[in-house]
Residue, then its C-alpha position, 0 to 999 in steps of 0.5 A: m270088855q272095857k276091863l280087857t281093853n284096858n288090860k291090853i293098852l296097859n300091856a302094851l304101854f309096859a312093853l314099850l316102856l320096857a323096850l325104851s328102858v333096855g334101849v337106854l341102858a344099852g346106850c349107857e355102855d359108852q363111857g365119857p372121859a370123865e367116867e374113864a378118868g374116875e375108873n383110872i383114879d379108883e384103880a390106882m388108889e386100890d393099887a396103892a391101898d394094896e402096895m400099902e398093905d403088902a408093905a405093912d405085912e412085910v414090916e410086920e413079918e420083919i418085926d415078928d423075926n426080930n423079936g421071935 
């Protein structure tokens, strides 16, 4: 009987911990200004990298056209 009681307590504690974890994670959806700024910087860097890659492709095509 003692094991059954311990299992019920452990199950209840686990359920409570799970519920609290879900609640905490749901609260993390709101972004602060620093996180938003960081994401904007990341996006700007990705855009710049894409533009540089496109420019490099264009230069490579010009070189190939002039040498071919």
